[in-house]
C-alpha positions as CSV (number, residue, x, y, z in Angstrom):
1,X,-18.8,12.1,-10.5
2,X,-17.9,13.0,-6.9
3,X,-14.1,12.5,-7.2
4,X,-11.7,12.3,-10.1
5,X,-8.0,11.9,-10.2
6,X,-6.3,15.3,-9.8
7,X,-3.7,16.5,-12.3
8,X,-0.9,18.9,-12.4
9,X,-3.3,21.5,-13.8
10,X,-5.2,21.3,-10.5
11,X,-2.3,22.4,-8.4
12,X,-3.1,26.2,-8.5
13,X,-6.6,25.5,-7.3
14,X,-5.4,23.1,-4.7
15,X,-3.0,25.8,-3.4
16,X,-5.9,28.3,-3.3
17,X,-8.2,25.9,-1.3
18,X,-5.3,25.2,1.1
19,X,-4.7,28.9,1.7
20,X,-8.3,29.9,2.5
21,X,-8.5,31.1,6.1
22,X,-10.8,28.3,7.1
23,X,-8.5,25.7,5.6
24,X,-5.2,27.2,6.7
25,X,-6.2,26.9,10.3
26,X,-6.1,23.1,10.1
27,X,-4.1,22.2,7.0
28,X,-0.4,22.5,6.5
29,X,0.7,24.9,3.8
30,X,2.7,23.1,1.1
31,X,4.6,24.8,-1.7
32,X,3.6,24.2,-5.3
33,X,6.8,22.1,-5.7
34,X,5.9,19.8,-2.8
35,X,2.5,19.2,-4.2
36,X,3.9,18.5,-7.7
37,X,6.4,16.1,-6.3
38,X,3.8,14.3,-4.2
39,X,1.3,14.2,-7.0
40,X,3.9,12.6,-9.3
41,X,5.1,10.1,-6.7
42,X,4.0,6.4,-7.1
43,X,3.4,6.5,-3.4
44,X,0.5,9.0,-3.5
45,X,-2.8,9.7,-5.2
46,X,-4.6,13.0,-5.4
47,X,-8.3,13.3,-6.0
48,X,-10.4,16.4,-6.8
49,X,-14.0,17.3,-6.6
50,X,-15.6,20.0,-8.7
51,X,-18.7,22.1,-8.6
52,X,-21.2,22.1,-11.4
53,X,-19.3,25.0,-13.0
54,X,-16.0,23.1,-12.8
55,X,-14.5,25.0,-9.8
56,X,-12.4,22.9,-7.5
57,X,-14.3,22.5,-4.2
58,X,-12.3,19.8,-2.5
59,X,-9.2,17.7,-2.8
60,X,-7.8,14.6,-1.1
61,X,-4.3,13.2,-0.8
62,X,-3.7,9.5,0.0
63,X,-0.1,8.3,0.7
64,X,1.6,5.0,1.4
65,X,0.4,3.4,-1.8
66,X,3.8,2.0,-2.6
67,X,4.3,0.5,0.9
68,X,3.7,-3.2,1.4
69,X,2.3,-2.8,4.9
70,X,-1.3,-2.1,3.7
71,X,-1.4,1.1,5.8
72,X,-2.6,4.1,3.8
73,X,-2.4,7.6,5.1
74,X,-5.3,10.1,4.5
75,X,-2.9,13.0,4.3
76,X,-5.3,15.7,3.3
77,X,-9.1,16.2,3.0
78,X,-9.8,19.9,2.2
79,X,-13.4,20.9,1.4
80,X,-14.8,24.4,0.7
81,X,-17.3,25.4,1.8
82,X,-17.5,23.3,4.9
83,X,-20.7,22.3,6.6
84,X,-22.7,21.2,3.6
85,X,-22.1,17.4,3.7
86,X,-19.6,17.3,0.9
87,X,-16.8,16.2,3.2
88,X,-18.9,13.3,4.5
89,X,-19.6,12.1,1.0
90,X,-16.0,12.5,-0.1
91,X,-14.7,10.6,3.0
92,X,-17.1,7.7,2.2
93,X,-15.8,7.5,-1.3
94,X,-12.1,7.9,-0.2
95,X,-12.5,5.0,2.2
96,X,-14.1,2.9,-0.5
97,X,-11.2,3.6,-2.8
98,X,-8.6,2.9,-0.1
99,X,-10.2,-0.4,1.1
100,X,-11.8,-1.7,-2.1
101,X,-9.4,-0.5,-4.8
102,X,-6.1,-0.3,-3.0
103,X,-6.9,-3.1,-0.6
104,X,-5.7,-1.3,2.5
105,X,-5.6,-3.1,5.8
106,X,-5.6,0.3,7.7
107,X,-6.3,3.9,6.9
108,X,-4.8,6.4,9.3
109,X,-4.6,10.2,9.7
110,X,-3.6,12.9,12.1
111,X,-5.9,15.8,12.9
112,X,-5.3,18.9,15.0
113,X,-6.5,18.3,18.5
114,X,-8.8,21.4,18.3
115,X,-10.4,20.5,15.0
116,X,-13.7,19.3,16.5
117,X,-15.6,19.2,13.2
118,X,-13.1,16.8,11.6
119,X,-12.7,14.6,14.7
120,X,-16.5,14.2,14.8
121,X,-16.6,13.3,11.1
122,X,-13.8,10.7,11.4
123,X,-15.3,9.2,14.5
124,X,-18.7,8.9,12.8
125,X,-17.1,6.7,10.2
126,X,-15.6,4.5,12.9
127,X,-12.1,5.9,13.1
128,X,-10.5,5.1,16.5
129,X,-8.2,7.5,18.3
130,X,-4.8,5.8,18.8
131,X,-3.2,8.5,20.7
132,X,-2.2,12.1,21.1
133,X,1.0,13.4,19.4
134,X,1.9,16.1,21.8
135,X,3.1,19.4,20.2
136,X,3.8,17.6,16.9
137,X,3.0,20.5,14.5
138,X,3.6,24.2,14.4
139,X,0.7,26.5,13.6
140,X,1.0,30.3,13.7
141,X,4.3,29.9,15.5
142,X,2.9,27.8,18.3
143,X,3.3,24.1,18.8
144,X,0.0,22.1,18.5
145,X,-1.0,18.6,19.3
146,X,-2.3,16.1,16.8
147,X,-4.7,13.2,17.3
148,X,-3.7,10.0,15.5
149,X,-6.8,8.1,14.3
150,X,-7.2,4.9,12.2
151,X,-9.8,2.6,10.7
152,X,-9.1,-1.0,10.0
153,X,-10.5,-2.9,7.0
154,X,-12.6,-5.2,9.2
155,X,-14.1,-2.2,10.9
156,X,-14.8,-0.6,7.5
157,X,-16.4,-3.9,6.2
158,X,-18.6,-4.2,9.4
159,X,-19.9,-0.7,9.0
160,X,-20.5,-1.1,5.3
161,X,-22.6,-4.2,6.1
């Protein structure tokens, strides 16, 4: 199984993945309490991916599930190690879940403007850049810009064939 629902027992491993230097560069650093509150919220779902020896190697957060707008946010997609195709497989499954199980009209995300790897991945799935949120986040004490990207259900369906 590529993804399974995450549980409260996964929070320590989620925090560890989030704090790896390669992740921390592009992922906000949440507290254990914030992850627990989000995980328990009816508005969000966490998913986890494990290696063969049951180590957590990725997690995903979807938000906006309690909204009636049909717009779901891909809040987090953290994969370690990167560059082995796992993120691509997970993103495909997350989009299937969002559009086919949650019946989303739109999936959106924001990504650091200098995260070329992630921007390339999202673009390859058909995500369209909607705009630049100038200096919308702080990283290492500096303001950074974020790109807002989205994929509509009809675009997902057309790519799926």
